[in-house]
C-alpha positions as CSV (number, residue, x, y, z in Angstrom):
1,X,12.3,13.2,-21.9
2,X,10.0,10.5,-20.0
3,X,7.0,12.2,-17.3
4,X,8.4,11.2,-13.8
5,X,6.3,12.4,-12.2
6,X,3.8,9.8,-9.9
7,X,1.3,9.4,-7.8
8,X,0.6,11.9,-4.3
9,X,0.6,7.9,-2.9
10,X,4.1,6.9,-3.9
11,X,7.1,6.8,-1.5
12,X,9.9,8.4,-2.8
13,X,12.2,5.8,-1.5
14,X,10.2,3.7,-3.3
15,X,11.7,3.2,-7.4
16,X,8.5,1.7,-9.2
17,X,6.2,3.0,-11.4
18,X,2.8,3.8,-11.2
19,X,0.0,1.4,-12.5
20,X,-2.5,3.3,-13.6
21,X,-4.8,6.6,-12.3
22,X,-5.1,7.6,-8.7
23,X,-8.3,5.0,-7.8
24,X,-8.3,5.2,-3.9
25,X,-7.6,7.6,-1.6
26,X,-5.2,6.0,1.6
27,X,-5.3,7.8,4.6
28,X,-3.8,7.3,8.1
29,X,-4.8,7.5,11.7
30,X,-4.9,11.6,12.2
31,X,-6.7,11.3,8.4
32,X,-4.1,12.9,6.4
33,X,-4.9,11.0,3.1
34,X,-3.1,10.2,0.0
35,X,-4.1,9.7,-3.3
36,X,-2.9,6.5,-5.4
37,X,-3.0,4.2,-8.9
38,X,-3.8,0.9,-7.0
39,X,-0.2,-0.7,-6.6
40,X,1.0,2.5,-5.0
41,X,-1.9,2.9,-3.0
42,X,-1.6,-0.8,-1.8
43,X,2.0,0.0,-1.2
44,X,0.7,2.9,1.4
45,X,-1.6,1.8,3.2
46,X,0.2,-1.7,4.0
47,X,3.4,0.7,5.5
48,X,0.2,2.6,7.7
49,X,-0.6,1.3,11.8
50,X,-4.3,1.6,11.0
51,X,-4.5,2.5,7.6
52,X,-7.6,3.0,5.9
53,X,-8.5,2.4,2.1
54,X,-11.6,4.6,0.0
55,X,-12.1,4.7,-4.0
56,X,-12.3,8.0,-5.7
57,X,-15.8,9.5,-7.1
58,X,-14.8,8.6,-11.2
59,X,-12.2,5.4,-10.2
60,X,-13.4,1.8,-11.5
61,X,-15.5,-0.5,-9.1
62,X,-14.0,-2.6,-6.4
63,X,-10.1,-0.2,-6.9
64,X,-10.2,-0.2,-2.4
65,X,-10.8,-4.2,-2.4
66,X,-8.4,-4.5,-4.4
67,X,-6.1,-1.9,-2.6
68,X,-7.2,-3.9,0.4
69,X,-6.4,-6.8,-0.4
70,X,-3.0,-6.4,-2.4
71,X,-1.6,-4.9,0.9
72,X,-3.0,-7.3,3.4
73,X,0.1,-9.8,1.5
74,X,2.4,-7.1,1.3
75,X,5.4,-6.3,3.5
76,X,5.8,-2.4,5.5
77,X,8.0,-0.2,3.0
78,X,8.4,-3.3,0.3
79,X,11.3,-1.2,-1.4
80,X,12.9,-2.2,1.3
81,X,14.4,-5.4,0.3
82,X,17.6,-6.4,2.1
83,X,16.3,-6.0,5.0
84,X,15.4,-8.4,7.7
85,X,11.9,-9.1,8.3
86,X,11.7,-11.1,11.9
87,X,9.1,-9.2,14.2
88,X,5.5,-9.0,12.9
89,X,5.4,-5.4,12.9
90,X,7.9,-5.9,9.9
91,X,6.1,-9.0,8.0
92,X,2.7,-8.8,6.2
93,X,-0.5,-9.3,7.5
94,X,-1.3,-12.2,5.6
95,X,2.6,-13.9,7.0
96,X,1.3,-12.5,10.2
97,X,-2.0,-14.4,10.3
98,X,0.1,-18.0,8.7
99,X,2.6,-17.6,11.4
100,X,-0.2,-18.0,14.0
101,X,-1.6,-20.2,12.9
102,X,0.7,-22.2,12.7
103,X,2.0,-21.6,16.1
């Protein structure tokens, strides 16, 4: 039987597996946090309004920066692939910036 446990940052509806150990803590505006692998930490950060990310003490250098950079290009709740993304709060930060530059 395979181990189906995932990091605390993995959303229950997100079917993707962890990609490595927990390396970052993602905090919401109320300072509630979850530790996660880079993959799930980025997906969680992308789904939060005004979230923040911090590297865990034993994480490789630059982990929080990689999480933040990845989150910038991920739309909120990316695992909801069939949902239309017509509003700014449904698109990635990077996509919203591109739309602002071309407007």
